[in-house]
N, C-alpha and C positions, 0 to 999 in steps of 0.2 A: 324715565326713572333709571338711576344708576344701579349696576349689579353689585351685590355685596362682595367685598374682597375677603370675607371670612370663609367662604366656601372652600377654597383650596387649602386653607389652614386646617379646617376641620377634616378634610379628606386625608391630608398628610397624617393627621393624628390617628385617624381611623386605620390607615394603612400600617402605621407603626405598631398599632395594637394587634393587628392580625398577623404580622410577620413573626417568626420564631426569634427568640433572643440570641444574640451572638456572644459567646463567652469571651471573657477577657483572656489575653495571652498568658500561658502557664510559665512560672519561673523555673529555670534550669536547676536540678538538684546539685548540692556541693559534693566534691570528692574528698572523703575523709579516710579512705583506705590506703595504707602504704603499699608499695610494691613488694614482691616476694623474690628473693635472690637465691640461687643455688650455685655451687661451684664444683668443678672437676679438678682434682689434684691427685698426683700419684701417691700411693700409700707406701709407708715404710721409709727406710733410709735411702737417700739419693746421693750419688757421688759426682753428678754432673748438673749443670744448670737446667732448670725445668720451668714450665709455664703453668700457672694456675688460671683456669678460665672460668668466667662467671656468666650466668644466664639469668636476667631479671625480667619480670613480667608485671604489667599493671593494666587491668582491663578497662579502667575508667579514663584517667587523663593521660596515661602513658608514662613510660620510663623517661626520666630526664638524665640521670647519671648514676654511675656505680662508683663507690669509693672503697679503697682498701688501705690498710696500714699494717706494717710489720713491727711486732713487739711494741715498744713505746714510741715509735715514730709517728709523724703526722699522717692523717688520712689524706690520700691523694686521689684525685679523680682518675680512674683507670678505663673509662668507657661509658657508653650510653646505651640507647635502645638497640643499636646495631651490634652490640656485643662488647665485652670487656675482658681484660686479662692483665696479669701481672707476672713479670719474670722474676724467678727466685735465683739468686746467684750461688755459685759454688766455686769460689776462687781457689786457685792452686796453692795459695799460701795458707790455706785452712782457716782463714780469718772468720769465715761465716759458719764453721762447723758447729753443730748443736741443734737443739730443738727450739723452733721459733713459733711464736703465736701470730697467725695471720687473721686479722679481723676485717670484715667487709659488710657493706650495706648499700642499698640503693635508695634514691629519692625519685618522686614522680613529678610531673609537670605542675600539679596543684600544690607542690611544696611539701608533700608528706614524705617522711623518711622512716624506714623500718628500723627496728632494733638491730644492733650489730650482731653478726654471727662470728664465731671463732673456730678455727681449726689449727692443728699443729702441723708444721712442715719440718721435716728432718733432713739435715744436710751433714754428710760425713765424707770427707775427702781424704781422711787419714787411715792408712792400713793398720792392722793389728801388729803387735810385736810378739814373737814366740821365744820362749826360753826352754832350755833343756838342761839336765844334770848329767854329769859324767857317771858312767856305770862300769862295773866289772862283772864278769861272768865266766862261765865254763862252757866248753865245747859241748854241743848237743843238749844243753840244759837251758831252759827258758830263763831269760833275765828280764827284769822290769826296767823299762826305759821311762823316765819321769819327764813330763813336759807340761807347759802352761801356755795359753794364748791370752795375751792382755790387750784390751781395747777400751779406751775411755768411754766410748759411746755405745758400742754394740754389746748387749748382754750375752750374745751367742756368736760363735764363729762357725761358719759352714765350710764344708769341703776341707776338713783337716786331714793332712797326709803326712806320714812319717816316713822318711827315706834314710836308709842305712847305706853307707858307701864303704868300700874297702880302702886299703892303704894307697891304692892308685887312683882313688877318686871315682871308681866305677860303682854304680848302684848295684847292690846285691839284694836289697829287699825294699819293698814299698808297701806300707800299710795304710789303707784307707780307714780313717777313724770316724768319719761322719761328722755330726755336729757336736760341739762342746761348749759349755758355758765358759765365758771368759773370766780370767782372774782366779781359776781353780787349777790346782795341780792334779794331773792324771797320770796313770801308768799304763803303758802298752807292753805286752809280752812279746819278746822276740827270742828266737833260738839261734844262737851262733852256729854257723856251719863249720868253722875252723878256728884255730887259735890265731891271735894277732891283735892288732889295734884297728878297730873300726871307728867310724864317725857317723853320727846321725844328726838330722835336723828336722824341723817341723814346718810345713807350709800351711797357711790357712787364709781364708777369706772372711771378712766381716759381713754383716747383713746388708751393707751397701754394695758389696762386690769388690771392695778394695783388697788387693793382695797384701801380704805382710810388708810393713815398712822396714822391719828389722827382724832377721831370722837368726836365732841362736843355734849354735852347734856344739856338740861335746863328743868326747871319745868314749868308746866301749873297749875296755881292756879285757880281752878274752884269753883265758888260760886253759890249758888242757888239764882236766881233772884227773888226778892220779889216784887210782884205787889199786893197791899192790897187795898181793898175797905174800906174806912173810913166813909162812909155815903152816903146819897142820897139827891138829890135836892128836891124841893117842888113837882115837877112833876115826881119824881121817878128815875131820871137819876143818875147813879153811880158816886161817887166822889172817885177817886183812887189816890194812891201814889205809885211811883216806888222807891225802896230803893237800893242804890248802896253802897257797901262796908260795913265794920263793925268797923270802927275806932271810937276812943273816941271823936274826934272833929266832931260834927254833924251840918250840914248845911241843912236848909229847904228852898227850893225854891218854892214860890207860884205864879202860873200864872193864868190868867183868872178870877180874882176877878170881873173885869168889862168885860162883854161879848162882847163888841164892841171894845176892845183894842187888842194890839198885844202880850199880855203876854202869852196866850195859844200857839200861833204859836212858839214863841221863846222857851218857856219851852219844847214843843214837840220836837223841833230841838235839844235842848240840851240833852234831854233824848235819842234821836236817836244816838247822837254822843257818849254818854257814853256806849250805847249798842254796838256800833261798835268799840269803842276804850277803853275797860275797863282798860287798863294800864294807861290811862290818869288820873285816880282817884288819887288824892294826897295821899301819904302814911299816914296812921293813920287817914284817914278821912272817914266819911260816908255822903253821899249826898242823901237827900230825895226830890223828885220832885212831887209836886201836879200840874200837867199840867193845869188843869181847875177846879178852885174852884167854878165856877158858870155855870154849864153845861146848865141850862135852858136859861140864858142870852146869852150864846155863841150860842146856837141853833137858837135863834131868832135875834142874832146880836144886842142885846140891853145891855145897861149899867147895869140895875138892874136885879133882879131875876124875877121869874114868878109872884111875888106878889108886883112888883114895889118897892122893897126895894134895896137901894144901899148897898150892902154887905160890902163895905169899910166904911160904916157909922153905921154899926150895931154891932161893937165890944163893949164890956162892959167897956168902958173907963170912967174916971171921968167926961169927958166933953160930954158924949153921949147925943144926942137930937133926939127926934122922928121927930120933924119938922126941916127940914134943912134950913139953912140960904139962903136967896136969893142970897147971894154972893158966895155960895158954888158951884162955877163953876168946871167942866161943868155939875153938877147936874141940874136937872130941877124941876119944881114945882110938877111934877107927882111922883117924887121919895121921899121916906121917909127914916128915920133911923131905921124903923121897929117899931112894936108894943111895944117892950121892948128891952133892951140891950141883944144881943145874941139870939133874938127871932127866927131867920130863921134856917131851917134845915141845910143849907149850912154852916152857921156860927157855929152852934153847932158841926158839924163834924170837922171843923178847930180848934175850941177851945179844943175839946177832944184830937186831935192829938198833939196840942202844949204842952199838959201836959207831953208828953214823954221826954221833955227836949232837947233843942237845944242850940248850942253855938252861932249860927248866923242865922238870917232869912233874905232872900232876897225876896222882893215882886216885881213882874214884871208888870208894867203898861206902858202906852204910852200917849202922844206923844210929851211931853215937851222937851225931850232930856237932862235930868239932873239926878244927883244922889242926893237923899234926905236922909240924914243920921241922925239917932237918937239912943240914948242909949249909955252906957259906951263903949268906944273904937271905936264907929262907925265912928268918924271923921277920925282917923288914917286909919281905914279900907277903908273908902271911898276914901281917897287920893290914896291909892294903886290901887284900882279898877279904879279910874279915869285915871291914867297913862296908864292902859292897854286898857280900852275901849274908851277913848277919850271924855267921857261925863263929863262936869264940875259939881262940887259940888254946889248945890243951893237949893232954896226953891221955891215952887209954889207961885205965887202972892197971891192966895187965901188961903194960908196955915192957917192964923189965924182963918178962918171960917170953917175949917174942923173939924168934930166931929166924935167920935166913929171909928177911923181908925185903921188899923192894925199897922201902923207906930207909933201910940201912945200906943197901947195896949201892944205890945211886951216889950218895955223897962219899961213900967209902971208896968206890972205884973211879968215879968221874969228877968228884969234887964240885958238883953243881947242886943247886937247891932242889928239893923235892917237897911238895905239899901233898900230904895224904888227906883227902877230903872224906870225912865220915858224913855222908849225906843224911839229912833228916827227912828227905822226901824223894820219891821216885819221879817227881816232876821237875823239869828244868825251869825254875822261876827266873824272873828278869834279874834278880840280884846274883844268883849263881851264874847265869849267862854272862853278866858283866864281869864277874870275878874271873871266869875262865878266859875271857878276852883280855883282861888286864894282865893276866899271867904271861901273855905273849908280848906285852909292851916293853 
């Protein structure tokens, strides 16, 4: 009898049923994550070529390439997994100066690309340009030196230094001015040690470290300030004059003939202005200022001097009178024209100084608010000054009764114009300042 051939088949089936099931092979997951890229670039402005380096990572399929583009240029492959970099040029012809946009990204082996990153790279190979303005000043008095640093790209300049040299080109002062905004005029104070012509220039660096491409220089014309004592009052107070400039056209300004008026205050303010702004002096002019011609009256706030003499009635004119008219307002019965023409020490000092020769005289009084002009050319001069200061040309109502005045003496003796300014204010406004300067032109 033959054996059944089904037994092995049945056994195989039974064996398969008893063995554990073998799982099917798992499918590999897909890479859908792009790489991440960082970069290392120098900050701020650069004046030499430099390199921007990139580092990309991808934990799944790995980095395939890194791409970079400058401004609107095409994206170029700059490296792969081993590292990437791009060189930024800084040509000497300044063709690449400016702010540029650098964009970059990486792709992985699976074909994923990250969104582009952008940074700004700054190239500046052009140095700043410095400019200065000519100045004038006085020995031992601070003068303002005006300067500016210009740079198309840097908003600031660092290490700004101002150097003053003498006539032989030797440095006499060096001022470290620190950092300054570009495109703005600044002032630096410098005190001249002596008279003469000095020159100054400004050196600066921009934020990229470039030194100035063009350095301006200008002169400082330094004069010796003359304050001269020309006499004394009856009580021994000094009468001084401050002299500005050395031009051929000479203007004398006399303040404080009457001690209770505003002439001294305005003359003092005008003197202070010329000291602070010596460049305001008109070219070819000299201005002499007697701030207070009556120091005793000014100290007592009285019209006359210490001997009750109205100094503006004491000048040796053809109409001088010792006894003043009762209509000589605002004079009073206690004031006289002096014992004789030019009898007072204050008047003697003024008369002696007038002999030096002046082109124009301006006498400061108050409070009528007018300009009283006398002498050849005075009317035309007065009209110019009136436009500037706003005071009208007129005469005081008691003018026919005034005797021995400076306003009569100057044209009578020297045949030059005099403008008597009856101030309306004790403050030197810009209009009056302009008028006083114009009188010297």
